N, CA and C of each residue as an Amber inpcrd file, in Angstrom:
protein
   735
 -50.7070000  26.0310000  71.3680000 -51.3990000  25.4790000  70.2970000
 -52.8340000  25.0670000  71.3490000 -54.3010000  25.1640000  71.6590000
 -54.8250000  24.7450000  73.0120000 -55.6620000  23.4100000  71.8930000
 -56.2060000  23.1140000  72.6660000 -57.2860000  22.1830000  71.8860000
 -58.2990000  22.0960000  72.6020000 -59.5130000  21.6530000  71.7200000
 -61.3680000  22.0860000  71.9230000 -61.0070000  20.6070000  72.7570000
 -62.2670000  20.8150000  73.5110000 -62.5620000  19.2590000  74.4190000
 -62.8850000  18.3010000  73.4420000 -63.6410000  18.1940000  72.2350000
 -63.2420000  17.6700000  71.4200000 -61.8300000  16.8510000  71.1480000
 -61.1650000  17.6250000  70.8480000 -59.5400000  16.8430000  70.5800000
 -58.8640000  16.4460000  72.0500000 -59.2200000  17.1340000  72.9020000
 -59.3630000  16.2990000  73.8750000 -59.6600000  14.5690000  74.7510000
 -60.2670000  14.6640000  74.1780000 -61.2730000  13.1950000  74.5250000
 -60.6440000  12.3160000  73.2350000 -60.7550000  13.2060000  71.7970000
 -59.9990000  12.0520000  71.4090000 -59.1210000  11.7850000  71.2350000
 -57.7340000  12.6280000  72.3230000 -56.3660000  12.2240000  71.6410000
 -55.8320000  11.7560000  73.4320000 -56.9990000  11.2360000  74.1510000
 -56.9630000  11.1520000  75.2190000 -55.9390000   9.9030000  75.7920000
 -55.8550000   9.0700000  74.5560000 -54.7530000   8.0630000  74.8910000
 -53.4180000   8.1610000  74.7200000 -53.2860000   9.0500000  73.4250000
 -52.1540000  10.1660000  73.3970000 -51.5520000  10.4890000  74.5010000
 -52.2090000  11.5640000  74.6450000 -52.3770000  12.8350000  75.8630000
 -51.8220000  11.7150000  77.4330000 -51.8510000  11.0520000  77.7200000
 -51.9550000  10.4450000  78.8680000 -50.2300000   9.4870000  78.5020000
 -49.9590000   9.4600000  77.6070000 -48.7430000   8.5160000  76.9540000
 -47.3500000   9.8110000  77.4020000 -46.6970000   8.9010000  78.4220000
 -45.4460000   9.9780000  78.3050000 -44.7190000  10.5850000  77.7820000
 -44.4110000   9.4500000  75.8920000 -43.5470000  10.0060000  74.9070000
 -44.3710000  10.8550000  74.1930000 -45.4180000  11.2530000  74.5640000
 -46.1440000  12.0700000  73.4980000 -46.7620000  12.9800000  74.2200000
 -47.8030000  12.9580000  75.2210000 -48.0420000  14.1120000  75.9650000
 -48.8220000  15.0080000  75.1880000 -49.1170000  16.3950000  76.1760000
 -49.4560000  17.2890000  75.4400000 -48.0960000  17.8350000  74.3770000
 -46.9700000  18.3270000  73.9530000 -46.3240000  18.4550000  73.5900000
 -46.4610000  17.9090000  72.3650000 -46.2610000  16.4660000  72.4020000
 -46.0510000  15.8330000  71.2220000 -47.2210000  15.9230000  70.6810000
 -48.7970000  16.0270000  70.8230000 -50.1240000  15.6930000  70.5560000
 -49.5650000  17.3870000  69.4400000 -49.4780000  18.1890000  70.4470000
 -49.4710000  19.7900000  69.7980000 -48.8420000  19.2080000  68.4150000
 -47.4810000  18.7340000  68.4910000 -46.3800000  18.8160000  67.6140000
 -47.3790000  18.2530000  66.5190000 -47.9930000  16.9600000  66.9010000
 -48.5060000  16.2030000  65.7850000 -50.0450000  17.2210000  64.7660000
 -50.2580000  18.2400000  65.8530000 -51.6060000  18.7620000  65.5020000
 -50.4720000  20.0890000  64.1860000 -49.3440000  20.4130000  64.4840000
 -48.5720000  21.4340000  63.3540000 -48.4850000  20.6750000  62.6810000
 -48.1310000  19.5380000  62.2530000 -47.4180000  18.6400000  61.5060000
 -47.5220000  18.5070000  59.8530000 -47.6000000  18.7450000  59.1030000
 -47.9820000  18.7820000  57.8120000 -47.2430000  17.2190000  57.0150000
 -48.3970000  16.2720000  56.6860000 -47.5400000  15.2370000  55.8630000
 -48.2720000  14.9250000  55.0290000 -46.9220000  14.4950000  53.9370000
 -47.1880000  13.9840000  52.6620000 -47.4900000  12.9690000  52.3410000
 -48.6940000  12.0080000  52.2420000 -48.4360000  10.4710000  51.9100000
 -48.8030000  10.0750000  50.0570000 -47.5970000   9.9220000  49.8550000
 -47.3580000   9.4800000  48.1290000 -47.8400000   8.1580000  48.0540000
 -48.8730000   8.3310000  47.0520000 -49.8710000   7.0220000  46.7400000
 -50.6740000   6.6100000  47.9130000 -52.0310000   6.2620000  47.5650000
 -52.8630000   5.5970000  48.6450000 -53.6960000   4.5050000  48.8020000
 -52.4800000   3.5640000  48.6110000 -52.3120000   2.1680000  48.1360000
 -52.3880000   1.5210000  48.9190000 -51.6600000   0.1460000  48.7590000
 -51.6560000  -0.7660000  50.5180000 -50.7830000  -0.1150000  51.4080000
 -49.6340000   0.7640000  51.2330000 -49.3350000   1.3240000  52.5090000
 -49.5010000   2.3710000  52.8960000 -50.0880000   3.0040000  51.6160000
 -50.7770000   4.6000000  52.1490000 -52.1530000   4.6840000  52.5960000
 -52.4760000   3.4260000  51.8130000 -54.4270000   3.8580000  52.8190000
 -54.5080000   3.1150000  54.5100000 -53.9660000   2.1220000  55.1170000
 -53.9290000   2.5280000  56.4630000 -53.1890000   3.4230000  56.6080000
 -52.2310000   3.9560000  56.5930000 -51.2000000   4.6420000  56.8800000
 -51.6630000   6.3430000  57.1680000 -52.7630000   6.5230000  55.9440000
 -52.7880000   7.8190000  55.8860000 -54.7330000   7.6420000  56.9980000
 -55.1380000   6.6480000  57.2540000 -56.1010000   6.4700000  58.6350000
 -55.3110000   6.2850000  59.7330000 -54.4440000   5.9880000  60.0180000
 -54.0200000   6.0210000  61.2840000 -53.1410000   7.7330000  61.7810000
 -52.8090000   8.0760000  60.7020000 -52.0570000   9.5300000  60.4310000
 -53.0390000  10.4010000  61.2310000 -54.3550000  10.4530000  60.5060000
 -55.6130000  10.9710000  60.4380000 -56.2020000  10.8630000  61.8440000
 -56.4360000   9.6350000  62.2690000 -56.8170000   9.6050000  63.5640000
 -55.7980000   9.8370000  64.4630000 -54.2210000   9.8840000  64.2340000
 -53.7450000  10.4660000  65.5980000 -53.9010000  12.0050000  65.9910000
 -54.1410000  12.5050000  64.8370000 -54.0770000  14.1940000  64.9930000
 -53.4860000  15.1060000  64.1290000 -53.0450000  14.4770000  63.2580000
 -51.5240000  15.3900000  62.0850000 -52.6360000  16.0060000  61.6140000
 -52.0130000  17.5860000  61.9610000 -52.9060000  18.8260000  61.3030000
 -53.1700000  18.7200000  59.7990000 -52.6700000  18.4090000  59.3550000
 -52.5730000  18.5220000  57.8330000 -51.8200000  17.4030000  57.0440000
 -52.6680000  16.7270000  55.9600000 -52.4540000  15.6020000  55.3390000
 -52.4990000  15.5170000  54.0170000 -51.7910000  15.3930000  52.8670000
 -51.5910000  15.6170000  51.8030000 -51.8180000  14.3730000  51.0180000
 -52.5310000  13.9060000  50.3010000 -52.4840000  12.8500000  49.2270000
 -52.2390000  12.8970000  48.1580000 -51.2130000  12.2880000  47.4020000
 -50.9040000  12.2600000  46.2400000 -50.9420000  10.8110000  44.8980000
 -52.2310000  10.9220000  44.3090000 -52.5370000   9.5640000  44.2370000
 -53.0990000  10.0850000  42.6720000 -53.0590000   9.2890000  41.3900000
 -53.7450000   9.9020000  40.0690000 -54.6160000   8.5320000  39.5360000
 -54.6900000   7.6070000  40.4900000 -55.2620000   6.2950000  39.9660000
 -56.9910000   6.2310000  40.8510000 -58.0160000   5.7780000  40.0730000
 -59.3120000   5.5880000  40.4550000 -59.3310000   4.1750000  41.2580000
 -60.3950000   4.2570000  42.7810000 -60.4550000   2.8080000  43.2160000
 -60.7500000   1.7210000  42.1200000 -59.9060000   0.4950000  42.1360000
 -60.5290000  -0.9700000  41.7290000 -61.2350000  -1.8090000  42.4480000
 -62.0740000  -2.7640000  42.1650000 -62.6330000  -3.6320000  42.8740000
 -61.4560000  -4.6010000  43.4200000 -60.3050000  -4.5370000  42.7860000
 -59.3910000  -5.4990000  43.1230000 -58.4620000  -4.8450000  44.2620000
 -58.6040000  -3.5070000  44.9060000 -57.3880000  -2.6290000  45.7340000
 -58.6670000  -2.9350000  47.4300000 -59.6130000  -3.2440000  47.2530000
 -60.2440000  -3.5690000  48.3670000 -59.5070000  -4.6950000  49.3170000
 -59.3530000  -5.5580000  48.5610000 -58.7250000  -6.8680000  49.3430000
 -57.6470000  -6.3720000  50.5640000 -56.8510000  -4.8550000  50.2530000
 -56.3310000  -4.6110000  50.9220000 -56.0580000  -2.8830000  51.1870000
 -56.5890000  -2.3650000  50.9610000 -56.9340000  -0.9450000  50.6890000
 -57.6430000  -0.7680000  51.4280000 -57.8810000  -0.2830000  52.6550000
 -59.3680000  -0.3510000  54.0010000 -59.5310000   1.0620000  53.8100000
 -58.9130000   1.8480000  53.1570000 -58.9780000   3.3430000  52.8220000
 -60.8110000   3.2030000  51.9590000 -60.7780000   2.3860000  51.5300000
 -61.9660000   2.4140000  50.2140000 -63.0590000   1.5580000  50.7570000
 -64.2200000   1.7690000  50.0960000 -65.7220000   0.9300000  50.3250000
 -66.2650000   0.5660000  48.6670000 -66.5080000  -0.3620000  48.6920000
 -67.1800000  -0.8600000  47.4490000 -68.4240000   0.0810000  46.7400000
 -68.5120000   0.8650000  47.5380000 -68.9660000   2.1240000  46.8970000
 -68.4800000   2.8590000  46.2620000 -66.9790000   3.2340000  46.4680000
 -66.0010000   4.0720000  45.7400000 -65.0880000   3.5600000  44.4750000
 -65.3380000   2.4780000  44.1060000 -64.7090000   1.8720000  42.5620000
 -65.7350000   3.0790000  42.0210000 -64.3050000   3.0170000  41.1490000
 -64.5380000   3.9570000  39.9760000 -64.1370000   5.6110000  40.1280000
 -64.1780000   5.6910000  41.6880000 -64.3020000   7.3600000  42.1950000
 -62.3750000   7.5890000  42.2100000 -62.1170000   8.6910000  41.7910000
 -60.9100000   9.0930000  42.2960000 -60.3030000   8.8800000  43.8960000
 -59.0960000   7.5090000  43.8390000 -58.6990000   7.5990000  45.2250000
 -58.5610000   8.9080000  45.8490000 -57.9320000   9.9930000  45.4680000
 -57.9080000  10.8600000  46.7780000 -59.1010000  11.3350000  46.6620000
 -60.2880000  11.6210000  46.0230000 -61.5720000  12.2430000  46.6340000
 -62.1050000  11.1470000  47.3360000 -62.0230000   9.8350000  47.2120000
 -62.5140000   8.2930000  48.2810000 -61.8880000   8.7000000  49.3360000
 -60.3760000   9.0250000  49.1900000 -60.1400000   9.1930000  51.1790000
 -60.4310000  10.0630000  51.2970000 -60.4680000  11.6240000  51.2590000
 -60.2520000  12.6130000  51.3560000 -61.7870000  12.7370000  52.1390000
 -63.1080000  11.9340000  51.6370000 -64.2340000  11.8140000  52.2830000
 -63.8990000  10.8270000  53.4440000 -63.1740000   9.7400000  53.4730000
 -63.2050000   8.8860000  54.6510000 -62.1380000   9.6960000  56.0360000
 -61.3410000  10.3880000  55.3970000 -60.3730000  10.5780000  56.4250000
 -61.1380000  11.8760000  57.1360000 -61.7350000  12.8850000  56.5180000
 -62.6580000  14.0600000  56.9330000 -63.9190000  13.5400000  58.0970000
 -64.6250000  11.8550000  57.1840000 -64.9600000  11.8030000  58.3280000
 -64.9070000  10.7280000  59.4400000 -63.5150000  10.3220000  59.5330000
 -62.6910000   9.7340000  60.5590000 -62.4360000  11.4090000  61.6750000
 -62.0030000  12.2310000  61.5080000 -61.6180000  13.5380000  62.0550000
 -61.5350000  14.6270000  61.4180000 -62.6200000  15.2780000  61.9510000
 -62.9260000  16.2000000  61.1250000 -61.4570000  17.3350000  61.5890000
 -61.1660000  17.4280000  62.5100000 -59.8360000  18.4450000  62.8650000
 -58.8290000  18.3520000  61.7820000 -58.5270000  17.2990000  61.0370000
 -57.4700000  17.4140000  60.2590000 -57.9430000  17.7950000  58.5790000
 -56.7840000  18.7310000  58.4350000 -56.7720000  19.3450000  57.0890000
 -56.4840000  18.2090000  55.4700000 -57.2830000  18.2360000  54.6440000
 -56.7190000  17.2860000  53.9470000 -56.3750000  17.8650000  52.6820000
 -54.9920000  17.2020000  51.9020000 -55.2710000  17.9450000  50.5430000
 -54.9520000  17.0650000  49.5910000 -55.6660000  17.2560000  48.8900000
 -55.4280000  16.0130000  47.4060000 -54.9440000  16.5530000  46.0410000
 -54.2970000  15.4010000  45.8850000 -53.6230000  15.9600000  43.9750000
 -53.4200000  14.4760000  43.4960000 -54.2710000  14.8100000  42.3400000
 -54.9100000  13.8230000  41.8690000 -53.7690000  13.5660000  40.5740000
 -52.8260000  13.3900000  40.7910000 -51.6440000  13.2450000  40.1300000
 -50.6880000  12.4390000  40.3900000 -49.7570000  12.5770000  39.5430000
 -48.2750000  11.3970000  39.3990000 -46.9990000  12.4070000  39.9180000
 -46.7410000  11.8830000  40.6940000 -45.3110000  12.5300000  41.3730000
 -44.2070000  12.3300000  40.5270000 -43.6870000  12.9630000  39.6840000
 -42.3830000  12.8490000  38.5270000 -41.2740000  13.6200000  38.9710000
 -40.4900000  13.4990000  38.4680000 -38.8050000  14.6190000  38.5520000
 -39.3220000  15.8970000  38.3230000 -40.0080000  16.1740000  37.5530000
 -40.9290000  17.4620000  36.8440000 -41.6680000  18.2720000  38.5750000
 -42.6160000  17.7940000  38.7910000 -43.3850000  18.1110000  40.2050000
 -43.2640000  18.0290000  41.1070000 -42.3020000  16.4740000  41.5740000
 -41.6360000  16.5230000  43.1500000 -41.5100000  17.6130000  43.8840000
 -40.7610000  18.2850000  43.4760000 -40.3200000  19.6640000  44.4280000
 -41.3940000  20.8280000  44.8970000 -42.1070000  21.0560000  44.0100000
 -43.2730000  21.4530000  43.9470000 -44.2940000  20.7570000  45.0280000
 -44.8420000  19.5530000  44.7670000 -45.5240000  18.5740000  45.5280000
 -45.2200000  18.6540000  46.9110000 -43.8460000  18.6360000  47.4720000
 -43.3880000  18.1980000  48.4890000 -42.9560000  19.7350000  49.5860000
 -42.9990000  20.9150000  48.6390000 -42.3250000  21.9300000  49.2290000
 -43.1010000  22.1070000  50.4780000 -44.3460000  22.4500000  50.7560000
 -45.2520000  23.1610000  51.4790000 -45.2430000  21.5800000  52.9610000
 -44.8290000  20.1330000  52.9230000 -44.9040000  19.5600000  53.9150000
 -43.6840000  19.4870000  54.5840000 -44.1660000  18.9070000  55.7870000
 -42.4540000  18.4730000  56.8100000 -42.0220000  17.5970000  56.5270000
 -42.6120000  16.0760000  56.2150000 -42.2320000  14.8210000  56.1890000
 -43.1280000  14.2950000  55.0690000 -42.2730000  13.1220000  54.5510000
 -43.4520000  12.6040000  53.3020000 -43.2360000  10.8360000  53.7960000
 -43.9690000  10.7270000  53.2950000 -44.7060000   8.7770000  53.9760000
 -44.7330000   8.3250000  52.2750000 -43.6780000   7.3440000  52.1220000
 -43.9430000   7.0360000  50.4170000 -44.6040000   5.3130000  50.7010000
 -45.4270000   5.3650000  49.7280000 -46.2790000   3.9330000  49.9540000
 -46.2980000   3.5820000  48.3690000 -45.6510000   4.1950000  47.4090000
 -45.5990000   3.8000000  46.0770000 -44.7700000   2.7090000  46.0270000
 -45.6790000   2.2210000  44.8010000 -44.6810000   0.4250000  44.4690000
 -44.3200000   0.4110000  42.9690000 -43.4460000   1.4470000  43.1830000
 -42.7350000   1.2210000  41.9240000 -41.0830000   2.1850000  41.9410000
 -40.3260000   1.7400000  41.7660000 -38.3930000   2.0400000  42.1590000
 -38.5690000   3.3650000  41.7740000 -39.1310000   3.3750000  40.2010000
 -38.7900000   5.0570000  39.5410000 -39.4080000   6.0010000  40.8930000
 -40.6530000   6.1630000  41.0760000 -40.8920000   7.0390000  41.7430000
 -40.5120000   6.7860000  43.0970000 -40.2270000   6.0970000  43.8460000
 -39.0300000   5.6070000  45.2930000 -38.6190000   6.7360000  44.8230000
 -37.4760000   6.4730000  43.5920000 -36.2280000   7.3870000  43.7920000
 -36.5500000   8.4610000  43.6580000 -37.2620000   9.0650000  42.7330000
 -37.7760000  10.5020000  42.9580000 -38.2770000  10.8990000  44.0040000
 -39.0110000  10.5870000  44.4470000 -39.8210000  10.9680000  46.1200000
 -38.3180000  10.9030000  46.9970000 -37.5030000  10.4340000  47.0540000
 -36.2680000  10.1330000  47.7910000 -35.3560000  11.2030000  47.1040000
 -34.8470000  11.3180000  45.9960000 -34.6080000  12.5500000  45.5970000
 -34.9510000  14.0310000  45.8520000 -36.2030000  14.4510000  46.0590000
 -36.4540000  15.2550000  45.8970000 -36.8470000  15.6840000  47.6860000
 -36.9740000  14.7390000  48.2470000 -36.7830000  15.0100000  49.8820000
 -35.3350000  15.4280000  50.2140000 -34.2660000  14.5200000  49.5900000
 -32.9250000  15.2650000  50.0060000 -32.9450000  15.9740000  49.5780000
 -33.0910000  16.7550000  47.8020000 -32.5650000  18.1480000  47.8640000
 -33.7730000  19.0360000  48.9450000 -34.5500000  18.7730000  49.3870000
 -35.0970000  19.5350000  50.4710000 -35.1270000  19.4110000  51.9200000
 -34.0510000  18.4880000  52.0730000 -33.9180000  18.3640000  53.2550000
 -35.6950000  17.5940000  54.6330000 -36.1680000  16.8450000  53.5870000
 -37.1600000  16.6030000  54.2820000 -36.9690000  15.0160000  54.7370000
 -37.6880000  14.7510000  55.4920000 -37.6260000  13.5940000  56.2910000
 -38.2430000  12.1580000  55.5440000 -38.1810000  11.2840000  55.1570000
 -38.8230000  10.4030000  53.9610000 -39.0420000   9.0820000  54.8900000
 -40.3420000   8.4110000  55.1910000 -40.6450000   7.2540000  55.7300000
 -41.0100000   6.5700000  54.4500000 -40.2870000   5.5340000  54.2680000
 -40.7110000   4.3950000  53.3650000 -40.9180000   3.6450000  53.5710000
 -42.2580000   2.7710000  52.8710000 -42.3130000   1.2850000  53.4430000
 -43.0300000   0.8540000  51.7370000 -42.5100000  -0.3280000  52.0440000
 -42.8270000  -1.6560000  50.7100000 -43.2500000  -2.7340000  51.0980000
 -43.9130000  -3.5890000  50.4110000 -44.6750000  -4.8420000  50.2940000
 -44.8920000  -5.4670000  48.9090000 -44.6570000  -6.8690000  49.5840000
 -45.0920000  -7.7140000  47.9820000 -45.0950000  -8.6520000  48.6370000
 -46.3160000 -10.5710000  48.2080000 -45.9680000 -11.6520000  48.5500000
 -46.4410000 -11.1030000  50.1600000 -46.0050000 -11.6110000  51.0390000
 -45.5780000 -12.3480000  52.7700000 -44.8960000 -11.0970000  52.8680000
 -44.0640000 -10.8430000  52.3440000 -43.2480000  -9.4350000  53.1960000
 -43.1800000  -8.2060000  52.8700000 -42.8700000  -7.2290000  54.0670000
 -42.4760000  -5.8130000  53.6980000 -41.5760000  -5.6050000  54.5160000
 -41.1900000  -3.9940000  54.1350000 -40.2330000  -3.2320000  54.9110000
 -40.1620000  -2.0110000  54.8220000 -39.8840000  -1.7010000  56.2500000
 -40.4230000  -0.0660000  56.4310000 -38.9120000   0.5200000  56.9750000
 -38.5670000   1.6230000  56.4940000 -37.3370000   2.8120000  56.9000000
 -37.3390000   3.9600000  57.1220000 -36.4900000   4.6960000  57.5370000
 -36.5460000   6.3340000  57.8390000 -35.2220000   6.7900000  57.3180000
 -35.6860000   7.8210000  56.1950000 -34.6800000   8.1410000  55.5570000
 -34.4030000  10.0340000  56.1270000 -33.1340000  10.2370000  56.4200000
 -33.3820000  11.6790000  56.7030000 -31.6270000  12.0030000  56.4690000
 -31.0330000  12.7650000  55.6310000 -29.8780000  13.3180000  54.8950000
 -29.2090000  11.5840000  54.5510000 -28.1580000  11.1120000  55.7050000
 -27.3030000  10.2020000  54.9650000 -27.6320000   9.0390000  55.5110000
 -27.8530000   7.8340000  55.2920000 -28.4450000   7.4640000  54.3040000
 -29.4180000   7.5220000  53.5380000 -29.6990000   7.7730000  52.2150000
 -31.1980000   7.5830000  51.4950000 -31.3820000   6.6350000  50.6170000
 -32.1800000   6.7320000  50.6450000 -33.2360000   5.3420000  49.5240000
 -32.4130000   4.7160000  48.6220000 -31.7730000   5.8440000  47.8540000
 -30.9050000   5.6820000  46.4920000 -29.6680000   5.0970000  47.2300000
 -28.9700000   4.7140000  48.5560000 -28.0430000   4.4810000  49.1510000
 -28.4120000   2.7520000  48.9280000 -29.8910000   2.4630000  49.5060000
 -30.2400000   1.1830000  49.9160000 -30.5400000   0.2670000  48.2060000
 -31.0660000   1.0800000  47.1040000 -31.3040000   0.5260000  45.9210000
 -30.5240000   1.3030000  45.2910000 -29.5300000   1.2270000  44.5890000
 -28.5820000   1.7550000  43.8120000 -29.6390000   1.9610000  42.4960000
 -29.9150000   0.4030000  42.4580000 -30.6280000   0.4810000  40.8620000
 -31.9490000   0.1680000  40.8130000 -32.8270000   0.2210000  40.1500000
 -33.6440000  -0.6080000  39.9200000 -33.5820000  -2.0520000  39.9930000
 -34.0720000  -3.1850000  40.5320000 -33.6100000  -4.4930000  40.4160000
 -34.4580000  -5.3300000  38.8110000 -33.4680000  -6.1380000  38.0580000
 -33.9880000  -6.4030000  36.9460000 -35.4130000  -6.7190000  36.8750000
 -35.6310000  -7.4680000  37.9180000 -36.4820000  -9.0460000  38.6310000
 -37.8840000  -7.6680000  39.5960000 -37.6880000  -6.7160000  39.4740000
 -38.4130000  -6.2060000  40.4240000 -40.2390000  -6.6990000  40.2410000
 -40.7480000  -7.2060000  41.3260000 -41.9820000  -7.7730000  40.9060000
 -43.3100000  -6.3850000  41.3070000 -44.2710000  -6.9540000  41.3280000
 -45.4710000  -6.2290000  41.5100000 -46.3140000  -7.0620000  41.8580000
 -47.0260000  -6.0190000  42.7720000 -47.9540000  -6.8370000  43.6920000
 -49.1070000  -7.1650000  42.7930000 -49.4040000  -6.6770000  41.2930000
 -50.3990000  -6.8530000  40.3020000 -50.3150000  -8.1210000  40.0680000
 -48.9540000  -8.7580000  39.5840000 -48.3290000  -9.9130000  39.1220000
 -47.6020000 -10.8500000  39.9130000 -47.1850000 -10.6440000  40.8930000
 -47.2450000 -11.7190000  42.0280000 -48.0320000 -12.2250000  42.9130000
 -49.0270000 -10.9350000  43.4530000 -49.9500000 -11.0170000  44.8690000
 -49.4850000 -10.5280000  45.7940000 -50.4920000 -10.2130000  47.1880000
 -50.0330000  -9.7670000  48.2870000 -51.1790000 -10.5500000  49.0520000
 -50.5300000 -10.4870000  50.4260000 -52.0010000 -10.9340000  50.7850000
 -52.4720000  -9.5690000  51.7520000 -53.5850000  -9.1560000  51.5510000
 -54.0770000  -8.1340000  52.3210000 -53.8710000  -7.7470000  53.3650000
 -53.8240000  -8.3210000  54.3390000 -53.0970000  -8.0990000  56.2140000
 -52.1730000  -7.2630000  56.2200000 -51.5190000  -7.8400000  55.0680000
 -49.6520000  -7.6940000  55.3380000 -49.5100000  -5.9120000  55.3420000
 -50.3800000  -5.5520000  54.2260000 -50.4810000  -3.9490000  53.8770000
 -51.1480000  -3.2400000  54.7000000 -51.5950000  -3.6760000  56.1920000
 -52.1070000  -3.0240000  57.1420000 -51.0580000  -3.0920000  58.0770000
 -50.1240000  -4.1670000  57.8240000 -49.0290000  -4.3610000  59.2780000
 -48.1250000  -2.7750000  58.8350000 -47.6000000  -2.9800000  57.3860000
 -46.5410000  -2.3720000  56.8800000 -47.0450000  -0.9280000  57.0030000
 -48.3740000  -0.7020000  56.5900000 -48.5560000   0.8260000  56.4410000
 -48.6660000   1.1550000  57.9050000 -49.3890000   0.3150000  58.6350000
 -49.4940000   1.3050000  60.2610000 -47.8150000   1.3720000  60.7100000
 -47.0410000   0.4520000  60.7710000 -45.7560000   0.7000000  61.1900000
 -45.0200000   1.9000000  60.7000000 -45.3470000   1.7570000  59.1730000
 -44.9520000   3.4030000  58.5240000 -45.7780000   4.3940000  58.7340000
 -47.0150000   4.5710000  59.7330000 -47.5140000   5.3060000  59.9720000
 -46.6850000   5.9240000  61.6770000 -46.7020000   4.8000000  62.1360000
 -46.2840000   4.6060000  63.4990000 -44.8160000   5.5770000  63.8640000
 -43.7980000   4.8340000  62.5250000 -42.2910000   5.9610000  62.2770000
 -43.1210000   7.1600000  62.0030000 -43.5030000   7.4850000  61.3440000
 -43.6540000   9.2650000  61.6140000 -44.8970000   9.5370000  62.3620000
 -45.5000000   8.9950000  63.3960000 -45.5880000   9.4640000  64.8840000
 -44.5230000   9.8610000  65.1130000 -43.7330000   8.6780000  66.0350000
 -42.5210000   8.8740000  66.2850000 -41.7780000  10.2010000  66.3140000
 -41.7270000   9.9970000  64.5900000 -40.6510000  11.4410000  64.0420000
 -40.9750000  12.8670000  64.8620000 -42.1400000  12.6650000  64.6290000
 -42.8860000  14.4150000  64.5600000 -43.2400000  14.7900000  66.5190000
 -43.6740000  13.3760000  66.6730000 -43.4000000  13.4840000  68.2570000
 -41.5020000  13.0330000  69.2490000 -41.3060000  13.1800000  68.6510000
 -39.8400000  12.8760000  68.9770000 -39.8420000  11.0090000  70.0730000
 -40.1880000  11.1000000  69.7720000 -40.7910000   9.9490000  70.9660000
 -39.8190000   8.8620000  70.1510000 -39.2620000   7.9240000  71.2200000
 -38.3920000   6.7140000  70.8420000 -37.1490000   6.6080000  70.1350000
 -36.7440000   5.7700000  69.7480000 -35.6080000   5.5600000  68.3960000
 -36.2800000   5.3360000  67.0180000 -35.6630000   5.9870000  66.6110000
 -36.6330000   5.9510000  64.7540000 -35.8330000   4.8400000  63.8450000
 -36.7180000   4.1250000  62.7650000 -35.6520000   3.6230000  62.4290000
 -34.6040000   4.2390000  61.2640000 -34.2180000   5.6130000  61.3520000
 -33.3130000   6.2750000  60.7170000 -32.1990000   5.3640000  60.1760000
 -32.0930000   5.4000000  59.5270000 -30.6500000   4.2400000  58.5350000
 -30.3090000   3.0450000  58.7850000 -31.7550000   2.4710000  59.5010000
 -31.8750000   1.0690000  59.5110000 -33.0480000   0.4940000  58.7620000
 -33.0960000  -0.6820000  58.6190000 -34.3720000  -1.3140000  57.3160000
 -35.0800000  -2.2130000  58.5450000 -36.8840000  -2.1100000  58.6900000
 -37.0730000  -3.3070000  59.0910000 -37.6720000  -4.4400000  58.1080000
 -37.6350000  -4.9340000  58.3080000 -37.9840000  -6.2140000  57.2990000
 -38.9820000  -7.2340000  57.9130000 -39.9060000  -7.3560000  57.5170000
 -41.5390000  -7.7100000  57.8120000 -41.9020000  -9.4130000  57.2650000
 -41.4460000 -10.5920000  57.7720000 -41.8320000 -11.7980000  56.9480000
 -42.9400000 -12.5860000  57.6350000 -44.4380000 -11.8160000  56.7770000
 -45.4240000 -12.5150000  57.8750000 -45.8270000 -14.0940000  57.5300000
 -45.0610000 -14.7740000  56.4350000 -45.5130000 -16.5630000  56.2850000
 -44.7490000 -16.5250000  57.4140000 -43.5300000 -16.5230000  58.0030000
 -43.2050000 -17.4430000  59.3020000 -43.0950000 -16.1190000  60.7320000
 -43.8010000 -14.9830000  60.3530000 -43.9520000 -14.7170000  61.6490000
 -42.8670000 -14.0310000  62.7310000 -41.8680000 -13.7140000  61.5730000
 -40.5310000 -13.0850000  62.2530000 -40.4510000 -11.3730000  61.4370000
 -39.4860000 -10.6410000  62.3600000 -38.6600000  -9.4050000  61.8160000
 -37.3220000  -9.4120000  62.4760000 -37.1830000  -8.6300000  61.7680000
 -35.4130000  -8.1910000  61.6090000 -35.5340000  -6.9770000  61.2210000
 -34.0310000  -6.1210000  62.0580000 -33.7280000  -4.7990000  61.5570000
 -32.6010000  -4.9070000  61.1550000 -31.7940000  -4.1130000  59.7010000
 -30.6890000  -4.3590000  59.2910000 -30.5010000  -2.4280000  59.1100000
 -28.7490000  -2.6390000  59.3330000 -28.4070000  -1.0900000  59.2790000
 -28.6160000  -1.0510000  57.9390000 -28.5700000   0.1670000  57.2080000
 -28.1790000   1.1520000  55.9010000 -26.9220000   1.4840000  56.0940000
 -25.9540000   1.7250000  55.1580000 -24.8780000   1.8700000  55.3580000
 -25.1170000   3.2420000  53.6870000 -24.1340000   4.2610000  53.9820000
 -24.6650000   4.7820000  53.3010000 -23.4840000   4.4830000  51.8900000
 -23.4290000   5.1310000  50.7750000 -22.4950000   4.6640000  49.6990000
 -22.1180000   6.0030000  49.4980000 -20.4470000   6.2670000  49.4210000
 -20.3040000   7.2120000  49.1250000 -20.2550000   7.5200000  47.9390000
 -20.5970000   6.7550000  46.7160000 -20.5010000   7.0230000  45.4610000
 -22.3270000   7.5890000  45.3680000 -22.7410000   7.3730000  46.3550000
 -24.5520000   7.8310000  45.8370000 -24.3010000   9.2740000  45.1310000
 -25.2470000   9.3570000  43.8340000 -25.4600000   9.8350000  43.5120000
 -26.3640000  11.2630000  43.8790000 -27.1660000  11.1040000  44.8740000
 -28.3170000  11.6690000  45.5470000 -27.7720000  12.1500000  47.0170000
 -27.0110000  11.7650000  47.8180000 -26.5190000  12.1200000  49.1350000
 -25.3170000  11.9230000  49.2890000 -24.5450000  11.2750000  48.3490000
 -22.8590000  11.2660000  48.6670000 -22.0450000  12.4190000  48.4970000
 -21.0210000  12.3930000  48.7210000 -20.0850000  13.9140000  48.5910000
 -20.3080000  14.7040000  49.2670000
């Protein structure tokens, strides 16, 4: 897969990296990544994936841009308020890197359409903010044998994990926490979205390029208020209804 002169210059800093180089950049160009949720995590992740040269980027979101989104969802501008998120995102990403094919899905991912939506993609990045959707994405990825990069945030902290086979995301959160918080209710510092979204994009790039050690089977927990990070190992749940047995 040859690169144009524009691509060689555009990806120059990747091409000189021993862990990426030509083969890794070609893998990125061949890759098809689906971003579920163009929100706090998905917005910065999509920007970095497009900038990195992921060949095909899919975006799923049924929402429109709101003024309150702009504090953290840097994919959008004030002029986008009221527009469908996937349409505004497509225009921004195409302007950032015309070599990336953008596919948009202005719908909510559900148990009924999840298999169809992820079928044509190699990897799924989930940045949604509710456990029901996260569990649905996870179940579809396990069933289809697709790796899942998951990012979540709230208040001042966030987490990123990579799931491929066992353990899966359901092993980490078997049940929806009864006191589950939402950013709309408890707030979130805007720059944290950039940190977690960038980490999710980084794990995606590493996975595709085969670089370094991924977070597969581990969860990185970042505390922005304390300025600390730790990584914990996720144990497979033998009774997991999604990946167990």
